[in-house]
NUKE-876690 format. One record per atom (N, C-alpha, C): chain; x, y, z; residue number from 1. Coordinates in Angstrom, 1 decimal. Atoms other than C-alpha are relative to their C-alpha. Example, Ala and Ser with C-alpha at 12.3 -4.5 7.8 and 13.67 -1.06 7.14 Angstrom:
! NUKE-876690
r cadena=A; east=0.9; north=-1.2; up=0.0; num=1 .
r cadena=A; east=12.3; north=-4.5; up=7.8; num=1 .
r cadena=A; east=0.9; north=1.2; up=0.0; num=1 .
r cadena=A; east=-0.9; north=-1.1; up=0.0; num=2 .
r cadena=A; east=13.7; north=-1.1; up=7.1; num=2 .
r cadena=A; east=-0.8; north=1.1; up=0.8; num=2 .
***
This chain:
! NUKE-876690
r cadena=A; east=-0.6; north=-1.1; up=-1.1; num=1 .
r cadena=A; east=-89.8; north=57.6; up=-20.7; num=1 .
r cadena=A; east=1.2; north=0.5; up=-0.3; num=1 .
r cadena=A; east=-1.0; north=-0.4; up=0.7; num=2 .
r cadena=A; east=-87.3; north=60.1; up=-21.9; num=2 .
r cadena=A; east=1.4; north=-0.2; up=0.5; num=2 .
r cadena=A; east=-1.8; north=0.7; up=-0.5; num=3 .
r cadena=A; east=-83.2; north=59.6; up=-21.1; num=3 .
r cadena=A; east=-0.2; north=1.6; up=0.8; num=3 .
r cadena=A; east=-0.2; north=-1.3; up=-0.6; num=4 .
r cadena=A; east=-83.8; north=63.4; up=-19.4; num=4 .
r cadena=A; east=-1.4; north=-0.3; up=1.1; num=4 .
r cadena=A; east=0.8; north=0.4; up=-1.0; num=5 .
r cadena=A; east=-86.7; north=62.0; up=-17.5; num=5 .
r cadena=A; east=0.7; north=-1.3; up=0.9; num=5 .
r cadena=A; east=-1.0; north=0.8; up=-0.5; num=6 .
r cadena=A; east=-84.8; north=59.0; up=-16.6; num=6 .
r cadena=A; east=1.1; north=0.3; up=1.2; num=6 .
r cadena=A; east=-0.7; north=-0.4; up=-0.9; num=7 .
r cadena=A; east=-82.0; north=60.4; up=-15.3; num=7 .
r cadena=A; east=-0.3; north=1.2; up=0.6; num=7 .
r cadena=A; east=0.4; north=-0.6; up=-1.4; num=8 .
r cadena=A; east=-83.8; north=62.9; up=-13.2; num=8 .
r cadena=A; east=-0.3; north=-0.8; up=1.0; num=8 .
r cadena=A; east=0.7; north=0.5; up=-1.6; num=9 .
r cadena=A; east=-85.7; north=60.3; up=-11.2; num=9 .
r cadena=A; east=1.4; north=-1.0; up=0.2; num=9 .
r cadena=A; east=-1.1; north=1.0; up=-0.7; num=10 .
r cadena=A; east=-82.0; north=58.1; up=-11.1; num=10 .
r cadena=A; east=0.7; north=1.1; up=0.9; num=10 .
r cadena=A; east=-0.4; north=-0.9; up=-1.4; num=11 .
r cadena=A; east=-80.6; north=61.6; up=-9.1; num=11 .
r cadena=A; east=-0.8; north=-0.3; up=0.9; num=11 .
r cadena=A; east=1.0; north=-0.1; up=-1.2; num=12 .
r cadena=A; east=-83.6; north=61.4; up=-7.1; num=12 .
r cadena=A; east=0.5; north=-1.2; up=0.8; num=12 .
r cadena=A; east=-0.3; north=1.4; up=-0.6; num=13 .
r cadena=A; east=-82.9; north=57.6; up=-6.5; num=13 .
r cadena=A; east=1.0; north=0.0; up=0.6; num=13 .
r cadena=A; east=-1.4; north=0.1; up=0.0; num=14 .
r cadena=A; east=-79.2; north=58.3; up=-6.3; num=14 .
r cadena=A; east=-0.1; north=0.7; up=1.4; num=14 .
r cadena=A; east=0.0; north=-0.8; up=-1.6; num=15 .
r cadena=A; east=-79.9; north=61.0; up=-3.4; num=15 .
r cadena=A; east=-0.6; north=-0.7; up=1.3; num=15 .
r cadena=A; east=0.6; north=0.7; up=-0.8; num=16 .
r cadena=A; east=-82.0; north=59.1; up=-1.5; num=16 .
r cadena=A; east=0.8; north=-1.2; up=0.7; num=16 .
r cadena=A; east=-0.9; north=1.0; up=-0.1; num=17 .
r cadena=A; east=-79.8; north=56.0; up=-1.4; num=17 .
r cadena=A; east=1.2; north=0.5; up=0.7; num=17 .
r cadena=A; east=-0.9; north=-0.8; up=-1.1; num=18 .
r cadena=A; east=-77.0; north=57.9; up=-0.3; num=18 .
r cadena=A; east=-0.1; north=0.5; up=1.0; num=18 .
r cadena=A; east=0.6; north=-0.2; up=-0.9; num=19 .
r cadena=A; east=-78.6; north=59.5; up=2.2; num=19 .
r cadena=A; east=-0.4; north=-1.2; up=1.3; num=19 .
r cadena=A; east=0.4; north=1.2; up=-1.0; num=20 .
r cadena=A; east=-79.9; north=56.4; up=3.7; num=20 .
r cadena=A; east=1.2; north=-0.7; up=0.2; num=20 .
r cadena=A; east=-1.4; north=0.6; up=0.1; num=21 .
r cadena=A; east=-76.7; north=54.8; up=3.3; num=21 .
r cadena=A; east=1.1; north=0.6; up=0.9; num=21 .
r cadena=A; east=-0.6; north=-0.8; up=-0.8; num=22 .
r cadena=A; east=-75.0; north=57.5; up=5.3; num=22 .
r cadena=A; east=-0.5; north=-0.2; up=1.2; num=22 .
r cadena=A; east=1.1; north=0.4; up=-1.2; num=23 .
r cadena=A; east=-77.6; north=57.3; up=7.7; num=23 .
r cadena=A; east=0.2; north=-0.9; up=0.8; num=23 .
r cadena=A; east=-0.3; north=1.8; up=-0.5; num=24 .
r cadena=A; east=-77.2; north=53.5; up=8.4; num=24 .
r cadena=A; east=1.4; north=0.2; up=0.6; num=24 .
r cadena=A; east=-1.4; north=-0.2; up=-0.7; num=25 .
r cadena=A; east=-73.3; north=54.3; up=8.7; num=25 .
r cadena=A; east=0.1; north=0.6; up=1.2; num=25 .
r cadena=A; east=0.2; north=-0.9; up=-1.1; num=26 .
r cadena=A; east=-74.1; north=56.9; up=11.1; num=26 .
r cadena=A; east=-0.4; north=-0.9; up=1.1; num=26 .
r cadena=A; east=1.2; north=0.4; up=-0.8; num=27 .
r cadena=A; east=-76.4; north=54.9; up=13.1; num=27 .
r cadena=A; east=1.3; north=-1.5; up=0.5; num=27 .
r cadena=A; east=-0.4; north=0.8; up=-0.5; num=28 .
r cadena=A; east=-73.8; north=52.1; up=13.2; num=28 .
r cadena=A; east=1.6; north=0.2; up=0.9; num=28 .
r cadena=A; east=-1.4; north=-0.5; up=-0.3; num=29 .
r cadena=A; east=-70.8; north=54.4; up=14.3; num=29 .
r cadena=A; east=-0.7; north=0.3; up=1.7; num=29 .
r cadena=A; east=0.8; north=-0.4; up=-1.1; num=30 .
r cadena=A; east=-73.4; north=55.4; up=17.2; num=30 .
r cadena=A; east=-0.2; north=-1.0; up=0.7; num=30 .
r cadena=A; east=0.8; north=1.4; up=-0.4; num=31 .
r cadena=A; east=-74.0; north=52.1; up=18.1; num=31 .
r cadena=A; east=1.3; north=-0.3; up=1.6; num=31 .
r cadena=A; east=-1.1; north=0.1; up=-0.5; num=32 .
r cadena=A; east=-70.6; north=51.9; up=19.8; num=32 .
r cadena=A; east=0.1; north=-1.4; up=0.6; num=32 .
r cadena=A; east=0.1; north=1.4; up=-0.3; num=33 .
r cadena=A; east=-70.1; north=48.2; up=21.8; num=33 .
r cadena=A; east=-1.2; north=-0.6; up=-0.3; num=33 .
r cadena=A; east=1.2; north=0.7; up=-0.1; num=34 .
r cadena=A; east=-73.1; north=46.3; up=20.9; num=34 .
r cadena=A; east=0.2; north=-1.4; up=-0.8; num=34 .
r cadena=A; east=0.1; north=1.1; up=0.3; num=35 .
r cadena=A; east=-74.0; north=43.1; up=19.7; num=35 .
r cadena=A; east=0.6; north=0.0; up=-1.1; num=35 .
r cadena=A; east=-0.8; north=0.0; up=1.3; num=36 .
r cadena=A; east=-71.7; north=41.9; up=16.7; num=36 .
r cadena=A; east=-1.0; north=-0.7; up=-0.8; num=36 .
r cadena=A; east=0.5; north=0.4; up=1.0; num=37 .
r cadena=A; east=-74.3; north=40.0; up=14.9; num=37 .
r cadena=A; east=-0.6; north=1.2; up=-0.5; num=37 .
r cadena=A; east=0.6; north=-1.1; up=0.8; num=38 .
r cadena=A; east=-76.4; north=43.1; up=14.5; num=38 .
r cadena=A; east=0.9; north=1.0; up=-1.0; num=38 .
r cadena=A; east=-1.3; north=-0.8; up=0.3; num=39 .
r cadena=A; east=-73.3; north=45.2; up=13.9; num=39 .
r cadena=A; east=0.5; north=-0.3; up=-1.9; num=39 .
r cadena=A; east=-0.7; north=1.0; up=1.1; num=40 .
r cadena=A; east=-72.2; north=42.8; up=11.3; num=40 .
r cadena=A; east=-0.9; north=0.2; up=-1.6; num=40 .
r cadena=A; east=0.9; north=-0.2; up=1.0; num=41 .
r cadena=A; east=-75.7; north=42.9; up=9.5; num=41 .
r cadena=A; east=-0.1; north=1.2; up=-0.4; num=41 .
r cadena=A; east=0.2; north=-1.3; up=0.3; num=42 .
r cadena=A; east=-76.1; north=46.6; up=9.5; num=42 .
r cadena=A; east=1.3; north=0.5; up=-1.1; num=42 .
r cadena=A; east=-1.0; north=0.0; up=0.6; num=43 .
r cadena=A; east=-72.5; north=46.7; up=7.9; num=43 .
r cadena=A; east=0.1; north=-0.5; up=-1.7; num=43 .
r cadena=A; east=0.0; north=1.1; up=1.2; num=44 .
r cadena=A; east=-73.0; north=44.0; up=5.2; num=44 .
r cadena=A; east=-1.6; north=1.2; up=-0.4; num=44 .
r cadena=A; east=1.3; north=-0.8; up=0.5; num=45 .
r cadena=A; east=-76.7; north=46.2; up=4.4; num=45 .
r cadena=A; east=0.8; north=1.6; up=-0.4; num=45 .
r cadena=A; east=-0.8; north=-1.1; up=1.0; num=46 .
r cadena=A; east=-74.4; north=49.5; up=3.6; num=46 .
r cadena=A; east=0.7; north=0.2; up=-0.9; num=46 .
r cadena=A; east=-0.8; north=0.4; up=1.5; num=47 .
r cadena=A; east=-72.0; north=47.8; up=1.7; num=47 .
r cadena=A; east=-1.0; north=-0.2; up=-1.2; num=47 .
r cadena=A; east=0.9; north=0.2; up=1.1; num=48 .
r cadena=A; east=-74.8; north=46.3; up=-0.4; num=48 .
r cadena=A; east=-0.6; north=1.1; up=-1.0; num=48 .
r cadena=A; east=0.6; north=-1.1; up=0.7; num=49 .
r cadena=A; east=-76.1; north=49.8; up=-0.6; num=49 .
r cadena=A; east=1.0; north=0.6; up=-1.1; num=49 .
r cadena=A; east=-0.7; north=-0.4; up=0.7; num=50 .
r cadena=A; east=-72.5; north=51.1; up=-1.6; num=50 .
r cadena=A; east=0.0; north=-0.7; up=-1.7; num=50 .
r cadena=A; east=0.1; north=0.8; up=1.0; num=51 .
r cadena=A; east=-72.9; north=48.6; up=-4.5; num=51 .
r cadena=A; east=-0.7; north=0.5; up=-0.8; num=51 .
r cadena=A; east=0.9; north=-0.3; up=0.9; num=52 .
r cadena=A; east=-76.0; north=49.7; up=-5.8; num=52 .
r cadena=A; east=0.5; north=1.5; up=-0.2; num=52 .
r cadena=A; east=-0.4; north=-1.1; up=0.5; num=53 .
r cadena=A; east=-74.9; north=53.0; up=-5.7; num=53 .
r cadena=A; east=0.9; north=0.0; up=-1.1; num=53 .
r cadena=A; east=-0.7; north=-0.3; up=0.9; num=54 .
r cadena=A; east=-72.2; north=52.5; up=-7.7; num=54 .
r cadena=A; east=-0.6; north=-0.9; up=-1.3; num=54 .
r cadena=A; east=0.7; north=0.3; up=1.8; num=55 .
r cadena=A; east=-74.1; north=50.6; up=-10.3; num=55 .
r cadena=A; east=-1.0; north=1.3; up=-0.6; num=55 .
r cadena=A; east=0.4; north=-1.5; up=0.7; num=56 .
r cadena=A; east=-76.5; north=53.7; up=-10.3; num=56 .
r cadena=A; east=0.6; north=0.9; up=-0.4; num=56 .
r cadena=A; east=-0.8; north=-1.0; up=0.5; num=57 .
r cadena=A; east=-73.8; north=56.3; up=-10.8; num=57 .
r cadena=A; east=0.7; north=-0.4; up=-1.6; num=57 .
r cadena=A; east=-0.6; north=0.3; up=1.6; num=58 .
r cadena=A; east=-72.6; north=54.0; up=-14.0; num=58 .
r cadena=A; east=-1.5; north=0.3; up=-1.1; num=58 .
r cadena=A; east=0.8; north=0.1; up=0.8; num=59 .
r cadena=A; east=-75.8; north=53.9; up=-15.0; num=59 .
r cadena=A; east=-0.3; north=1.8; up=-0.8; num=59 .
r cadena=A; east=-0.2; north=-1.4; up=0.3; num=60 .
r cadena=A; east=-76.2; north=57.7; up=-14.9; num=60 .
r cadena=A; east=0.7; north=0.6; up=-0.9; num=60 .
r cadena=A; east=-1.0; north=-0.2; up=0.6; num=61 .
r cadena=A; east=-73.0; north=58.3; up=-16.5; num=61 .
r cadena=A; east=-0.8; north=-0.3; up=-1.5; num=61 .
r cadena=A; east=0.4; north=0.5; up=1.1; num=62 .
r cadena=A; east=-74.1; north=56.2; up=-19.3; num=62 .
r cadena=A; east=-1.5; north=0.9; up=-0.8; num=62 .
r cadena=A; east=1.4; north=-0.7; up=0.7; num=63 .
r cadena=A; east=-77.7; north=58.4; up=-19.7; num=63 .
r cadena=A; east=0.8; north=1.6; up=-0.2; num=63 .
r cadena=A; east=-0.7; north=-1.2; up=0.1; num=64 .
r cadena=A; east=-75.4; north=61.7; up=-19.1; num=64 .
r cadena=A; east=0.8; north=-0.4; up=-1.8; num=64 .
r cadena=A; east=-0.6; north=-0.3; up=0.7; num=65 .
r cadena=A; east=-73.3; north=60.6; up=-22.1; num=65 .
r cadena=A; east=-0.9; north=-0.3; up=-1.2; num=65 .
r cadena=A; east=1.0; north=0.0; up=1.3; num=66 .
r cadena=A; east=-76.3; north=59.6; up=-24.5; num=66 .
r cadena=A; east=-0.6; north=1.3; up=-0.2; num=66 .
r cadena=A; east=0.3; north=-0.8; up=0.1; num=67 .
r cadena=A; east=-77.7; north=63.0; up=-23.7; num=67 .
r cadena=A; east=1.0; north=0.8; up=-0.7; num=67 .
r cadena=A; east=-1.4; north=-0.6; up=0.6; num=68 .
r cadena=A; east=-74.2; north=64.5; up=-24.9; num=68 .
r cadena=A; east=0.2; north=-0.4; up=-1.8; num=68 .
r cadena=A; east=-0.3; north=0.3; up=1.5; num=69 .
r cadena=A; east=-74.2; north=62.6; up=-27.9; num=69 .
r cadena=A; east=-1.4; north=0.3; up=-1.2; num=69 .
r cadena=A; east=1.4; north=-0.3; up=1.2; num=70 .
r cadena=A; east=-77.9; north=63.5; up=-29.1; num=70 .
r cadena=A; east=-0.1; north=1.5; up=-0.1; num=70 .
***
């Protein structure tokens, strides 16, 4: 797979993950007063997704740098 293909796929994955995380956080906000354990689990999942987003963004930056040097 070329660097450009990998970058394109990574950008698509990032867009999906960001949308999913935003939706999850929206659901948490809309829940109001609810089961604290469920809310905590959802917040933890959103935080984990944020961490994955940061890792993917770092990888994206590396790929972009590689393309600039080519």
